[in-house]
C-alpha positions in Angstrom: -145.0 27.7 158.0 -148.7 27.7 158.1 -151.3 26.2 155.2 -154.9 28.4 154.1 -156.8 27.1 151.5 -160.1 29.1 149.8 -162.7 25.7 148.8 -164.9 28.6 146.5 -168.0 27.3 144.3 -165.2 26.1 141.2 -161.9 25.8 142.0 -159.9 25.5 145.6 -157.4 28.2 146.2 -154.2 27.4 149.0 -151.1 29.3 150.5 -148.3 28.7 152.5 -147.7 31.7 154.5 -145.5 32.9 157.1 -146.2 35.7 159.0 -148.9 37.9 157.2 -146.4 36.5 153.8 -147.7 34.7 150.9 -146.0 31.6 149.6 -146.0 29.0 147.1 -149.6 29.2 145.8 -151.7 26.5 144.0 -154.8 26.0 142.1 -157.4 22.9 141.6 -160.7 22.5 139.8 -162.1 18.9 141.0 -163.7 17.4 142.9 -160.9 15.2 145.1 -160.0 18.2 147.4 -159.1 16.6 150.3 -156.6 14.6 148.3 -155.4 17.4 146.3 -154.8 19.4 149.9 -153.2 16.0 151.5 -151.0 16.3 148.7 -150.0 19.8 148.8 -149.2 18.5 152.9 -147.5 15.6 151.6 -144.1 17.0 152.9 -144.8 18.4 155.7 -148.0 19.2 158.5 -148.8 22.4 158.5 -148.5 24.3 161.0 -151.9 25.6 161.6 -153.8 25.5 158.5 -156.9 28.0 157.5 -159.6 26.0 155.8 -163.0 29.2 154.5 -165.1 27.0 152.5 -168.6 27.9 151.5 -170.9 25.4 151.8 -169.9 22.8 155.2 -167.3 20.9 155.9 -168.2 16.6 156.6 -167.0 15.6 159.8 -165.4 13.2 157.7 -163.2 16.8 155.8 -162.8 17.5 159.3 -160.9 15.1 160.3 -159.4 14.5 156.8 -158.0 18.0 157.1 -157.0 17.6 160.9 -154.7 15.3 160.1 -152.4 17.4 157.6 -152.0 20.2 160.3 -151.1 20.6 164.1 -153.4 23.2 163.9 -156.8 23.7 161.5 -158.9 26.4 161.9 -162.5 26.1 160.0 -164.2 29.0 157.7 -167.3 27.6 156.3 -171.6 28.0 157.6 -171.5 25.4 160.6 -168.9 28.3 162.3 -169.2 31.0 162.7 -166.3 32.9 163.5 -164.3 35.9 161.2 -166.9 38.0 159.9 -168.4 39.7 163.2 -165.2 39.9 164.8 -163.6 42.2 162.0 -167.0 44.2 162.1 -168.8 43.4 158.5 -172.3 41.0 158.7 -172.5 37.7 159.7 -174.3 37.0 156.7 -171.2 38.2 153.7 -169.4 35.0 153.2 -166.1 34.5 154.5 -164.0 34.6 150.9 -165.7 37.9 150.4 -165.4 38.6 154.5 -161.5 37.9 153.6 -161.3 40.4 150.6 -161.5 43.3 152.2 -159.9 42.5 155.1 -157.2 42.7 152.8 -158.7 45.6 151.0 -158.5 47.2 154.2 -154.9 46.4 154.7 -153.0 46.6 151.7 -155.1 50.3 151.0 -155.3 50.8 154.6 -157.5 54.6 155.3 -158.9 54.9 151.6 -162.5 53.4 150.4 -162.3 51.1 148.5 -164.9 49.3 146.2 -164.4 45.4 145.1 -165.0 43.4 142.5 -164.7 39.1 142.4 -164.8 37.8 140.0 -166.2 34.1 139.5 -169.0 31.8 140.2 -170.4 35.2 141.2 -170.2 38.6 140.5 -170.1 40.6 144.0 -169.5 43.5 144.5 -169.0 45.4 148.2 -168.0 48.9 149.8 -165.9 50.2 152.0 -165.1 52.9 153.5 -162.1 54.8 154.8 -162.0 53.9 158.5 -162.7 50.3 156.5 -165.9 50.6 157.7 -168.5 47.6 155.6 -170.9 49.8 153.9 -172.7 47.2 151.8 -173.1 45.0 149.1 -174.2 42.8 146.2 -174.4 39.8 144.2 -175.4 38.9 140.7 -175.0 36.0 138.4 -170.5 35.8 137.2 -169.8 36.1 133.5 -170.0 32.1 132.7 -172.8 31.7 135.1 -174.7 34.3 133.1 -174.0 31.9 129.7 -174.9 28.5 131.1 -177.9 29.8 132.3 -179.0 32.0 129.0 -178.3 28.1 127.0 -180.5 25.9 130.4 -183.4 28.4 129.9 -183.7 30.0 126.4 -183.0 26.4 124.7 -182.5 27.8 121.4 -179.5 29.4 122.3 -176.0 28.3 122.7 -173.3 27.0 125.4 -170.4 29.6 124.4 -167.7 30.9 125.7 -166.6 33.7 126.7 -165.6 35.5 124.1 -162.5 37.5 124.0 -163.2 40.4 121.4 -167.1 42.3 121.7 -169.5 44.2 119.2 -171.4 47.7 120.3 -173.8 45.9 118.8 -174.0 41.9 118.3 -174.8 40.6 113.6 -175.0 37.8 114.2 -176.3 35.2 116.8 -173.2 35.1 118.4 -171.7 38.0 118.7 -175.2 39.4 120.3 -175.3 36.5 123.0 -171.5 37.1 123.8 -171.6 41.5 123.3 -174.9 41.5 125.5 -173.5 39.4 128.2 -169.9 41.0 128.6 -171.6 43.7 128.0 -173.9 43.9 130.6 -171.8 43.0 133.1 -169.8 46.5 131.7 -172.8 48.6 132.2 -172.8 47.2 135.7 -169.6 48.0 137.1 -169.6 51.3 135.8 -173.0 51.8 137.7 -171.5 50.3 140.6 -167.7 52.4 140.3 -169.9 56.3 139.7 -171.9 55.8 143.1 -168.7 55.8 144.7 -166.5 57.5 142.1 -163.4 58.9 144.6 -163.5 55.3 145.3 -160.0 52.8 145.1 -161.8 50.0 143.4 -160.2 46.5 143.1 -160.8 43.1 141.0 -160.1 39.4 142.3 -161.8 36.5 141.0 -161.3 34.4 137.3 -162.1 36.9 135.1 -161.1 40.5 136.6 -158.1 41.0 133.9 -160.4 39.2 131.6 -162.8 43.0 132.1 -160.5 45.5 133.7 -158.7 44.9 130.4 -162.5 46.2 129.2 -163.0 49.2 131.6 -161.5 52.9 131.1 -160.7 53.6 134.9 -157.7 53.2 136.8 -158.1 49.5 138.6 -156.1 47.5 140.6 -156.0 43.3 140.3 -155.1 41.7 143.1 -155.4 38.4 142.2 -155.0 36.4 144.8 -157.5 39.0 147.5 -159.1 36.6 149.4 -156.1 34.4 150.2 -154.3 37.9 151.0 -157.3 38.5 153.8 -156.8 35.0 154.6 -152.9 34.8 155.9 -154.7 38.4 157.4 -156.5 36.3 159.8 -154.0 33.3 160.2 -151.0 35.4 161.6 -153.5 37.0 163.8 -154.6 33.5 165.2 -151.7 32.7 165.8 -149.9 35.5 167.5 -153.0 35.1 169.9 -151.8 31.9 170.6 -148.6 32.2 171.4 -149.2 34.8 173.2 
């Protein structure tokens, strides 16, 4: 069995894989990431471990990971391998590249618009041939609440509201409705640019926002992990051929 790991801005996700298929998945949010990965491989070393990370892994972290597998593949800013190999621009982060690779695989022959709702909100477009057409990055939902509280100190830090009003009738509902409605308007505008595209939502807030949209939308919570599984499978096949 192989192990794929996605280390994001907020959380770590991992999954055992066999060929292109995801097995048991894990999620961790904390500071002891290397210890958590070691606990996942506690009974059995991974054959191949592919680690995608938004930051550059230290030498000590890399050495710790090598003890947990037979072969280690690192995808971080210091190891530019995957994006350009699959026809994506080099500036694209590995989680975005993996999500688009998964979209190509799941919806082969169809143009796609991919939204990832996490610490950031990203939107990316690929055409029917899988070619990357560009994308944007803005603040994620929780990040917007935190930023409003930090830079407008008279305003409280709120949780994401379950329901929103068309127009707020209190300070709290004005903030909640303003932020969530703003993201909904943003999403709708991006979808309107390519109305015939298949639309995919992924990331922590994907289900929250899909419930507030009227469009036909696919939610694929493990889209990045699926992409990493495809990368892992191709790596194994090349090394073993």
